[in-house]
N, CA, C and O atoms as a GROMACS GRO file, in nm:
protein
  480
    1MET      N    1  -1.334  -0.601   0.638
    1MET     CA    2  -1.338  -0.456   0.606
    1MET      C    3  -1.412  -0.410   0.718
    1MET      O    4  -1.487  -0.329   0.663
    2ARG      N    5  -1.435  -0.409   0.816
    2ARG     CA    6  -1.475  -0.402   0.945
    2ARG      C    7  -1.409  -0.246   0.996
    2ARG      O    8  -1.290  -0.229   1.023
    3GLY      N    9  -1.495  -0.159   1.001
    3GLY     CA   10  -1.446  -0.016   1.043
    3GLY      C   11  -1.398   0.075   0.935
    3GLY      O   12  -1.339   0.179   0.964
    4GLU      N   13  -1.423   0.037   0.805
    4GLU     CA   14  -1.342   0.100   0.706
    4GLU      C   15  -1.476   0.198   0.630
    4GLU      O   16  -1.592   0.164   0.652
    5VAL      N   17  -1.452   0.290   0.561
    5VAL     CA   18  -1.563   0.372   0.499
    5VAL      C   19  -1.518   0.362   0.375
    5VAL      O   20  -1.399   0.376   0.346
    6ALA      N   21  -1.632   0.332   0.270
    6ALA     CA   22  -1.614   0.370   0.133
    6ALA      C   23  -1.562   0.504   0.086
    6ALA      O   24  -1.610   0.607   0.134
    7MET      N   25  -1.473   0.509   0.004
    7MET     CA   26  -1.398   0.641  -0.020
    7MET      C   27  -1.494   0.675  -0.147
    7MET      O   28  -1.557   0.596  -0.218
    8ALA      N   29  -1.482   0.829  -0.154
    8ALA     CA   30  -1.594   0.865  -0.264
    8ALA      C   31  -1.515   0.844  -0.393
    8ALA      O   32  -1.392   0.845  -0.397
    9ARG      N   33  -1.602   0.823  -0.511
    9ARG     CA   34  -1.549   0.788  -0.641
    9ARG      C   35  -1.627   0.818  -0.727
    9ARG      O   36  -1.710   0.727  -0.740
   10PHE      N   37  -1.648   0.924  -0.814
   10PHE     CA   38  -1.754   0.950  -0.919
   10PHE      C   39  -1.670   0.957  -1.032
   10PHE      O   40  -1.555   1.000  -1.026
   11GLU      N   41  -1.736   0.908  -1.157
   11GLU     CA   42  -1.676   0.914  -1.270
   11GLU      C   43  -1.789   0.989  -1.376
   11GLU      O   44  -1.911   0.988  -1.358
   12ALA      N   45  -1.723   1.047  -1.479
   12ALA     CA   46  -1.796   1.085  -1.579
   12ALA      C   47  -1.718   1.076  -1.703
   12ALA      O   48  -1.599   1.045  -1.702
   13LEU      N   49  -1.802   1.110  -1.833
   13LEU     CA   50  -1.762   1.095  -1.966
   13LEU      C   51  -1.791   1.239  -2.041
   13LEU      O   52  -1.906   1.282  -2.026
   14ILE      N   53  -1.725   1.298  -2.100
   14ILE     CA   54  -1.766   1.398  -2.175
   14ILE      C   55  -1.724   1.389  -2.331
   14ILE      O   56  -1.608   1.370  -2.365
   15THR      N   57  -1.827   1.403  -2.417
   15THR     CA   58  -1.787   1.410  -2.555
   15THR      C   59  -1.876   1.498  -2.640
   15THR      O   60  -1.990   1.530  -2.607
   16PRO      N   61  -1.814   1.535  -2.756
   16PRO     CA   62  -1.686   1.538  -2.809
   16PRO      C   63  -1.577   1.650  -2.734
   16PRO      O   64  -1.603   1.764  -2.696
   17VAL      N   65  -1.474   1.591  -2.729
   17VAL     CA   66  -1.378   1.670  -2.670
   17VAL      C   67  -1.234   1.664  -2.784
   17VAL      O   68  -1.187   1.554  -2.814
   18ALA      N   69  -1.184   1.775  -2.833
   18ALA     CA   70  -1.058   1.769  -2.906
   18ALA      C   71  -0.969   1.775  -2.822
   18ALA      O   72  -0.980   1.834  -2.714
   19ASP      N   73  -0.855   1.706  -2.866
   19ASP     CA   74  -0.728   1.694  -2.794
   19ASP      C   75  -0.649   1.852  -2.850
   19ASP      O   76  -0.661   1.893  -2.965
   20GLY      N   77  -0.594   1.901  -2.776
   20GLY     CA   78  -0.524   2.017  -2.807
   20GLY      C   79  -0.512   2.150  -2.719
   20GLY      O   80  -0.552   2.150  -2.602
   21GLN      N   81  -0.463   2.248  -2.770
   21GLN     CA   82  -0.422   2.371  -2.682
   21GLN      C   83  -0.582   2.437  -2.612
   21GLN      O   84  -0.579   2.505  -2.510
   22ALA      N   85  -0.684   2.413  -2.668
   22ALA     CA   86  -0.809   2.455  -2.600
   22ALA      C   87  -0.842   2.379  -2.477
   22ALA      O   88  -0.870   2.429  -2.369
   23LEU      N   89  -0.836   2.264  -2.503
   23LEU     CA   90  -0.844   2.178  -2.380
   23LEU      C   91  -0.751   2.201  -2.268
   23LEU      O   92  -0.788   2.207  -2.150
   24CYS      N   93  -0.615   2.216  -2.311
   24CYS     CA   94  -0.501   2.232  -2.210
   24CYS      C   95  -0.536   2.363  -2.139
   24CYS      O   96  -0.522   2.366  -2.017
   25ALA      N   97  -0.585   2.486  -2.213
   25ALA     CA   98  -0.577   2.598  -2.176
   25ALA      C   99  -0.712   2.606  -2.060
   25ALA      O  100  -0.710   2.646  -1.943
   26ALA      N  101  -0.809   2.558  -2.130
   26ALA     CA  102  -0.923   2.526  -2.015
   26ALA      C  103  -0.911   2.479  -1.891
   26ALA      O  104  -0.958   2.538  -1.794
   27LEU      N  105  -0.835   2.348  -1.882
   27LEU     CA  106  -0.776   2.289  -1.758
   27LEU      C  107  -0.680   2.384  -1.678
   27LEU      O  108  -0.683   2.398  -1.556
   28GLU      N  109  -0.596   2.446  -1.762
   28GLU     CA  110  -0.519   2.553  -1.678
   28GLU      C  111  -0.597   2.641  -1.607
   28GLU      O  112  -0.572   2.662  -1.488
   29GLN      N  113  -0.708   2.709  -1.675
   29GLN     CA  114  -0.793   2.812  -1.613
   29GLN      C  115  -0.873   2.765  -1.495
   29GLN      O  116  -0.896   2.835  -1.396
   30ILE      N  117  -0.913   2.647  -1.510
   30ILE     CA  118  -0.997   2.569  -1.395
   30ILE      C  119  -0.916   2.564  -1.280
   30ILE      O  120  -0.951   2.612  -1.172
   31ALA      N  121  -0.805   2.506  -1.300
   31ALA     CA  122  -0.708   2.487  -1.184
   31ALA      C  123  -0.658   2.621  -1.138
   31ALA      O  124  -0.637   2.626  -1.017
   32GLN      N  125  -0.636   2.720  -1.199
   32GLN     CA  126  -0.601   2.852  -1.153
   32GLN      C  127  -0.706   2.919  -1.063
   32GLN      O  128  -0.677   2.982  -0.961
   33SER      N  129  -0.842   2.900  -1.114
   33SER     CA  130  -0.950   2.964  -1.046
   33SER      C  131  -0.987   2.888  -0.936
   33SER      O  132  -1.063   2.948  -0.859
   34TRP      N  133  -0.956   2.773  -0.905
   34TRP     CA  134  -0.993   2.668  -0.800
   34TRP      C  135  -0.841   2.684  -0.707
   34TRP      O  136  -0.854   2.647  -0.590
   35GLY      N  137  -0.742   2.719  -0.735
   35GLY     CA  138  -0.646   2.714  -0.650
   35GLY      C  139  -0.568   2.586  -0.644
   35GLY      O  140  -0.500   2.566  -0.543
   36ALA      N  141  -0.571   2.506  -0.732
   36ALA     CA  142  -0.568   2.356  -0.752
   36ALA      C  143  -0.418   2.375  -0.820
   36ALA      O  144  -0.360   2.473  -0.867
   37ALA      N  145  -0.382   2.235  -0.804
   37ALA     CA  146  -0.227   2.201  -0.850
   37ALA      C  147  -0.265   2.118  -0.992
   37ALA      O  148  -0.358   2.038  -0.979
   38LEU      N  149  -0.214   2.126  -1.106
   38LEU     CA  150  -0.266   2.071  -1.209
   38LEU      C  151  -0.120   2.035  -1.276
   38LEU      O  152  -0.028   2.110  -1.310
   39THR      N  153  -0.133   1.880  -1.283
   39THR     CA  154  -0.011   1.818  -1.322
   39THR      C  155  -0.049   1.741  -1.446
   39THR      O  156  -0.153   1.675  -1.457
   40TRP      N  157   0.052   1.757  -1.547
   40TRP     CA  158   0.026   1.652  -1.674
   40TRP      C  159   0.103   1.538  -1.662
   40TRP      O  160   0.224   1.535  -1.686
   41LEU      N  161   0.035   1.442  -1.625
   41LEU     CA  162   0.092   1.301  -1.609
   41LEU      C  163   0.151   1.246  -1.748
   41LEU      O  164   0.231   1.154  -1.738
   42ASP      N  165   0.120   1.292  -1.872
   42ASP     CA  166   0.173   1.256  -1.990
   42ASP      C  167   0.083   1.368  -2.074
   42ASP      O  168   0.023   1.464  -2.025
   43ARG      N  169   0.092   1.332  -2.202
   43ARG     CA  170   0.017   1.415  -2.309
   43ARG      C  171  -0.159   1.416  -2.319
   43ARG      O  172  -0.229   1.508  -2.362
   44ARG      N  173  -0.203   1.285  -2.267
   44ARG     CA  174  -0.333   1.264  -2.256
   44ARG      C  175  -0.387   1.251  -2.117
   44ARG      O  176  -0.508   1.226  -2.107
   45ASN      N  177  -0.310   1.265  -1.999
   45ASN     CA  178  -0.376   1.249  -1.866
   45ASN      C  179  -0.327   1.354  -1.787
   45ASN      O  180  -0.205   1.372  -1.791
   46ALA      N  181  -0.390   1.423  -1.720
   46ALA     CA  182  -0.387   1.515  -1.617
   46ALA      C  183  -0.437   1.502  -1.476
   46ALA      O  184  -0.538   1.432  -1.458
   47SER      N  185  -0.389   1.551  -1.391
   47SER     CA  186  -0.437   1.546  -1.216
   47SER      C  187  -0.452   1.680  -1.174
   47SER      O  188  -0.365   1.765  -1.188
   48LEU      N  189  -0.578   1.700  -1.116
   48LEU     CA  190  -0.597   1.822  -1.039
   48LEU      C  191  -0.606   1.794  -0.904
   48LEU      O  192  -0.704   1.729  -0.868
   49ASP      N  193  -0.510   1.836  -0.804
   49ASP     CA  194  -0.524   1.797  -0.655
   49ASP      C  195  -0.566   1.932  -0.600
   49ASP      O  196  -0.517   2.037  -0.642
   50LEU      N  197  -0.654   1.924  -0.508
   50LEU     CA  198  -0.692   2.062  -0.433
   50LEU      C  199  -0.760   1.982  -0.279
   50LEU      O  200  -0.779   1.864  -0.252
   51VAL      N  201  -0.785   2.114  -0.197
   51VAL     CA  202  -0.832   2.067  -0.079
   51VAL      C  203  -0.957   2.163  -0.060
   51VAL      O  204  -0.939   2.284  -0.052
   52SER      N  205  -1.089   2.105  -0.053
   52SER     CA  206  -1.193   2.163  -0.066
   52SER      C  207  -1.277   2.120   0.082
   52SER      O  208  -1.321   2.009   0.111
   53GLY      N  209  -1.283   2.234   0.154
   53GLY     CA  210  -1.356   2.227   0.287
   53GLY      C  211  -1.250   2.129   0.386
   53GLY      O  212  -1.307   2.045   0.455
   54GLY      N  213  -1.138   2.135   0.392
   54GLY     CA  214  -1.050   2.082   0.451
   54GLY      C  215  -1.035   1.918   0.392
   54GLY      O  216  -0.947   1.839   0.425
   55LEU      N  217  -1.115   1.901   0.325
   55LEU     CA  218  -1.097   1.761   0.243
   55LEU      C  219  -0.996   1.739   0.095
   55LEU      O  220  -1.021   1.789  -0.015
   56PRO      N  221  -0.893   1.660   0.126
   56PRO     CA  222  -0.812   1.648   0.008
   56PRO      C  223  -0.893   1.579  -0.097
   56PRO      O  224  -0.964   1.483  -0.067
   57VAL      N  225  -0.885   1.628  -0.225
   57VAL     CA  226  -0.969   1.568  -0.338
   57VAL      C  227  -0.852   1.570  -0.446
   57VAL      O  228  -0.759   1.651  -0.450
   58LYS      N  229  -0.877   1.451  -0.545
   58LYS     CA  230  -0.790   1.414  -0.669
   58LYS      C  231  -0.909   1.417  -0.759
   58LYS      O  232  -1.014   1.355  -0.739
   59LEU      N  233  -0.878   1.510  -0.880
   59LEU     CA  234  -0.948   1.478  -1.020
   59LEU      C  235  -0.864   1.430  -1.120
   59LEU      O  236  -0.760   1.490  -1.149
   60LEU      N  237  -0.904   1.314  -1.182
   60LEU     CA  238  -0.818   1.276  -1.273
   60LEU      C  239  -0.907   1.291  -1.424
   60LEU      O  240  -1.027   1.269  -1.437
   61LEU      N  241  -0.813   1.336  -1.530
   61LEU     CA  242  -0.871   1.374  -1.643
   61LEU      C  243  -0.792   1.288  -1.748
   61LEU      O  244  -0.668   1.290  -1.746
   62GLU      N  245  -0.862   1.211  -1.842
   62GLU     CA  246  -0.792   1.122  -1.949
   62GLU      C  247  -0.878   1.144  -2.086
   62GLU      O  248  -0.996   1.114  -2.103
   63LEU      N  249  -0.809   1.188  -2.158
   63LEU     CA  250  -0.844   1.183  -2.302
   63LEU      C  251  -0.838   1.047  -2.349
   63LEU      O  252  -0.736   0.977  -2.350
   64ARG      N  253  -0.946   1.014  -2.385
   64ARG     CA  254  -0.946   0.871  -2.426
   64ARG      C  255  -0.960   0.862  -2.583
   64ARG      O  256  -0.971   0.971  -2.640
   65ARG      N  257  -0.960   0.738  -2.670
   65ARG     CA  258  -0.922   0.739  -2.786
   65ARG      C  259  -1.073   0.809  -2.852
   65ARG      O  260  -1.179   0.817  -2.791
   66GLY      N  261  -1.048   0.850  -2.976
   66GLY     CA  262  -1.171   0.928  -3.009
   66GLY      C  263  -1.175   1.071  -2.951
   66GLY      O  264  -1.076   1.144  -2.949
   67ASP      N  265  -1.284   1.102  -2.908
   67ASP     CA  266  -1.324   1.247  -2.865
   67ASP      C  267  -1.366   1.214  -2.730
   67ASP      O  268  -1.466   1.281  -2.704
   68VAL      N  269  -1.332   1.135  -2.626
   68VAL     CA  270  -1.398   1.125  -2.506
   68VAL      C  271  -1.296   1.153  -2.402
   68VAL      O  272  -1.187   1.096  -2.404
   69LEU      N  273  -1.330   1.242  -2.308
   69LEU     CA  274  -1.272   1.269  -2.199
   69LEU      C  275  -1.330   1.235  -2.074
   69LEU      O  276  -1.432   1.289  -2.029
   70GLY      N  277  -1.250   1.125  -2.003
   70GLY     CA  278  -1.278   1.075  -1.867
   70GLY      C  279  -1.243   1.147  -1.756
   70GLY      O  280  -1.129   1.192  -1.751
   71VAL      N  281  -1.335   1.172  -1.645
   71VAL     CA  282  -1.312   1.243  -1.540
   71VAL      C  283  -1.317   1.154  -1.426
   71VAL      O  284  -1.398   1.062  -1.438
   72LEU      N  285  -1.253   1.158  -1.320
   72LEU     CA  286  -1.264   1.076  -1.213
   72LEU      C  287  -1.256   1.178  -1.090
   72LEU      O  288  -1.165   1.260  -1.099
   73VAL      N  289  -1.323   1.185  -0.998
   73VAL     CA  290  -1.313   1.241  -0.871
   73VAL      C  291  -1.320   1.134  -0.753
   73VAL      O  292  -1.410   1.053  -0.733
   74SER      N  293  -1.209   1.150  -0.682
   74SER     CA  294  -1.186   1.058  -0.560
   74SER      C  295  -1.131   1.145  -0.439
   74SER      O  296  -1.047   1.235  -0.442
   75SER      N  297  -1.194   1.099  -0.342
   75SER     CA  298  -1.156   1.161  -0.200
   75SER      C  299  -1.196   1.053  -0.068
   75SER      O  300  -1.274   0.958  -0.072
   76ARG      N  301  -1.135   1.089   0.021
   76ARG     CA  302  -1.170   1.006   0.149
   76ARG      C  303  -1.296   1.028   0.211
   76ARG      O  304  -1.336   0.964   0.308
   77GLU      N  305  -1.360   1.120   0.152
   77GLU     CA  306  -1.510   1.150   0.195
   77GLU      C  307  -1.612   1.005   0.204
   77GLU      O  308  -1.620   0.944   0.098
   78GLY      N  309  -1.665   0.965   0.287
   78GLY     CA  310  -1.767   0.858   0.297
   78GLY      C  311  -1.881   0.875   0.217
   78GLY      O  312  -1.948   0.977   0.203
   79MET      N  313  -1.898   0.748   0.159
   79MET     CA  314  -2.006   0.738   0.067
   79MET      C  315  -2.155   0.713   0.126
   79MET      O  316  -2.264   0.715   0.069
   80GLY      N  317  -2.125   0.692   0.248
   80GLY     CA  318  -2.274   0.661   0.331
   80GLY      C  319  -2.384   0.781   0.338
   80GLY      O  320  -2.501   0.759   0.369
   81ALA      N  321  -2.333   0.906   0.306
   81ALA     CA  322  -2.414   1.004   0.283
   81ALA      C  323  -2.418   1.074   0.140
   81ALA      O  324  -2.472   1.182   0.119
   82GLY      N  325  -2.354   0.998   0.046
   82GLY     CA  326  -2.360   1.052  -0.081
   82GLY      C  327  -2.229   1.118  -0.126
   82GLY      O  328  -2.217   1.136  -0.247
   83ALA      N  329  -2.141   1.152  -0.053
   83ALA     CA  330  -2.022   1.224  -0.062
   83ALA      C  331  -2.063   1.354  -0.115
   83ALA      O  332  -2.010   1.382  -0.222
   84PRO      N  333  -2.157   1.453  -0.060
   84PRO     CA  334  -2.190   1.584  -0.108
   84PRO      C  335  -2.077   1.651  -0.156
   84PRO      O  336  -2.078   1.692  -0.272
   85GLN      N  337  -1.959   1.671  -0.067
   85GLN     CA  338  -1.858   1.760  -0.121
   85GLN      C  339  -1.781   1.718  -0.257
   85GLN      O  340  -1.746   1.801  -0.341
   86SER      N  341  -1.764   1.592  -0.266
   86SER     CA  342  -1.698   1.527  -0.393
   86SER      C  343  -1.793   1.539  -0.493
   86SER      O  344  -1.756   1.592  -0.598
   87LYS      N  345  -1.914   1.499  -0.481
   87LYS     CA  346  -2.012   1.537  -0.596
   87LYS      C  347  -2.029   1.673  -0.635
   87LYS      O  348  -2.042   1.708  -0.752
   88LYS      N  349  -2.029   1.750  -0.535
   88LYS     CA  350  -2.016   1.899  -0.582
   88LYS      C  351  -1.922   1.963  -0.645
   88LYS      O  352  -1.946   2.068  -0.706
   89LEU      N  353  -1.792   1.904  -0.639
   89LEU     CA  354  -1.672   1.924  -0.709
   89LEU      C  355  -1.687   1.872  -0.855
   89LEU      O  356  -1.650   1.935  -0.954
   90LEU      N  357  -1.745   1.747  -0.857
   90LEU     CA  358  -1.775   1.689  -0.984
   90LEU      C  359  -1.878   1.778  -1.063
   90LEU      O  360  -1.860   1.796  -1.184
   91ASP      N  361  -1.989   1.836  -0.995
   91ASP     CA  362  -2.039   1.927  -1.085
   91ASP      C  363  -1.993   2.049  -1.122
   91ASP      O  364  -2.024   2.100  -1.229
   92GLN      N  365  -1.922   2.100  -1.044
   92GLN     CA  366  -1.872   2.234  -1.095
   92GLN      C  367  -1.766   2.211  -1.208
   92GLN      O  368  -1.767   2.277  -1.312
   93LEU      N  369  -1.670   2.110  -1.180
   93LEU     CA  370  -1.607   2.073  -1.274
   93LEU      C  371  -1.649   2.037  -1.413
   93LEU      O  372  -1.586   2.079  -1.510
   94LEU      N  373  -1.762   1.957  -1.424
   94LEU     CA  374  -1.831   1.931  -1.530
   94LEU      C  375  -1.896   2.060  -1.631
   94LEU      O  376  -1.893   2.081  -1.752
   95ARG      N  377  -1.952   2.132  -1.517
   95ARG     CA  378  -1.996   2.291  -1.551
   95ARG      C  379  -1.879   2.351  -1.628
   95ARG      O  380  -1.886   2.374  -1.749
   96GLU      N  381  -1.785   2.371  -1.562
   96GLU     CA  382  -1.671   2.460  -1.641
   96GLU      C  383  -1.623   2.386  -1.752
   96GLU      O  384  -1.592   2.441  -1.858
   97LEU      N  385  -1.617   2.271  -1.734
   97LEU     CA  386  -1.548   2.188  -1.869
   97LEU      C  387  -1.654   2.246  -2.017
   97LEU      O  388  -1.620   2.306  -2.119
   98LEU      N  389  -1.787   2.198  -1.971
   98LEU     CA  390  -1.875   2.218  -2.062
   98LEU      C  391  -1.892   2.376  -2.116
   98LEU      O  392  -1.954   2.402  -2.220
   99ALA      N  393  -1.839   2.463  -2.044
   99ALA     CA  394  -1.859   2.596  -2.076
   99ALA      C  395  -1.734   2.628  -2.163
   99ALA      O  396  -1.737   2.721  -2.244
  100HIS      N  397  -1.614   2.544  -2.144
  100HIS     CA  398  -1.512   2.588  -2.247
  100HIS      C  399  -1.500   2.480  -2.352
  100HIS      O  400  -1.415   2.486  -2.440
  101VAL      N  401  -1.570   2.400  -2.345
  101VAL     CA  402  -1.551   2.305  -2.483
  101VAL      C  403  -1.693   2.306  -2.564
  101VAL      O  404  -1.795   2.254  -2.520
  102PRO      N  405  -1.682   2.366  -2.675
  102PRO     CA  406  -1.794   2.362  -2.765
  102PRO      C  407  -1.866   2.264  -2.805
  102PRO      O  408  -1.794   2.182  -2.863
  103ARG      N  409  -1.996   2.228  -2.801
  103ARG     CA  410  -2.058   2.115  -2.840
  103ARG      C  411  -2.055   2.002  -2.752
  103ARG      O  412  -2.125   1.903  -2.772
  104ALA      N  413  -1.958   2.016  -2.631
  104ALA     CA  414  -1.944   1.900  -2.554
  104ALA      C  415  -2.088   1.855  -2.460
  104ALA      O  416  -2.165   1.941  -2.419
  105GLN      N  417  -2.107   1.734  -2.440
  105GLN     CA  418  -2.219   1.687  -2.341
  105GLN      C  419  -2.154   1.576  -2.248
  105GLN      O  420  -2.050   1.514  -2.273
  106VAL      N  421  -2.233   1.563  -2.137
  106VAL     CA  422  -2.195   1.462  -2.050
  106VAL      C  423  -2.255   1.325  -2.083
  106VAL      O  424  -2.362   1.286  -2.036
  107GLN      N  425  -2.189   1.262  -2.158
  107GLN     CA  426  -2.242   1.105  -2.173
  107GLN      C  427  -2.273   0.998  -2.090
  107GLN      O  428  -2.342   0.900  -2.118
  108PHE      N  429  -2.196   1.033  -1.953
  108PHE     CA  430  -2.200   0.936  -1.851
  108PHE      C  431  -2.179   0.981  -1.725
  108PHE      O  432  -2.082   1.057  -1.711
  109ARG      N  433  -2.242   0.956  -1.634
  109ARG     CA  434  -2.206   0.993  -1.481
  109ARG      C  435  -2.250   0.879  -1.406
  109ARG      O  436  -2.361   0.828  -1.420
  110SER      N  437  -2.138   0.828  -1.303
  110SER     CA  438  -2.179   0.731  -1.250
  110SER      C  439  -2.274   0.739  -1.136
  110SER      O  440  -2.343   0.643  -1.103
  111ASP      N  441  -2.275   0.866  -1.072
  111ASP     CA  442  -2.381   0.896  -0.961
  111ASP      C  443  -2.511   0.904  -1.032
  111ASP      O  444  -2.608   0.893  -0.957
  112ARG      N  445  -2.541   0.924  -1.170
  112ARG     CA  446  -2.671   0.904  -1.228
  112ARG      C  447  -2.713   0.784  -1.293
  112ARG      O  448  -2.827   0.738  -1.283
  113ASP      N  449  -2.605   0.727  -1.370
  113ASP     CA  450  -2.632   0.607  -1.438
  113ASP      C  451  -2.573   0.472  -1.404
  113ASP      O  452  -2.572   0.372  -1.477
  114GLY      N  453  -2.522   0.484  -1.275
  114GLY     CA  454  -2.477   0.348  -1.222
  114GLY      C  455  -2.330   0.343  -1.235
  114GLY      O  456  -2.270   0.432  -1.295
  115PRO      N  457  -2.272   0.245  -1.182
  115PRO     CA  458  -2.094   0.252  -1.147
  115PRO      C  459  -2.040   0.217  -1.281
  115PRO      O  460  -1.922   0.252  -1.293
  116ILE      N  461  -2.091   0.160  -1.385
  116ILE     CA  462  -2.024   0.109  -1.492
  116ILE      C  463  -2.104   0.147  -1.624
  116ILE      O  464  -2.220   0.124  -1.658
  117PHE      N  465  -1.996   0.217  -1.689
  117PHE     CA  466  -2.064   0.267  -1.833
  117PHE      C  467  -2.077   0.160  -1.928
  117PHE      O  468  -1.983   0.089  -1.962
  118GLN      N  469  -2.206   0.149  -1.976
  118GLN     CA  470  -2.252   0.052  -2.054
  118GLN      C  471  -2.220   0.059  -2.214
  118GLN      O  472  -2.200  -0.039  -2.286
  119GLY      N  473  -2.218   0.182  -2.251
  119GLY     CA  474  -2.156   0.197  -2.386
  119GLY      C  475  -2.292   0.231  -2.455
  119GLY      O  476  -2.400   0.240  -2.397
  120VAL      N  477  -2.271   0.246  -2.584
  120VAL     CA  478  -2.385   0.270  -2.688
  120VAL      C  479  -2.374   0.157  -2.830
  120VAL      O  480  -2.456   0.163  -2.921
   0.00000   0.00000   0.00000
């Protein structure tokens, strides 16, 4: 692994999130305001692709069983300095999602809680 730099990867879980038109509309609105391409991979998984400060970033959203929304932000930004651009995008996405989804809260963040969700 000599010469390779660890890629940025941040995860978060938001709950409760209802599956449906309100969430789809919120994601469409966020994508449009960010100038991002939103792609629905199936009815429970979406991908937002954008470029931030010249850095390509992928945001994956997964409606998990129950009322949990999984969020993954990944980019080629190095983790040596904490990947500030990628972390900033995670912060912005979570802020906007929470503004659109009533009663939702961030249950887990890998940058805050460690790399693996321990559950409750």
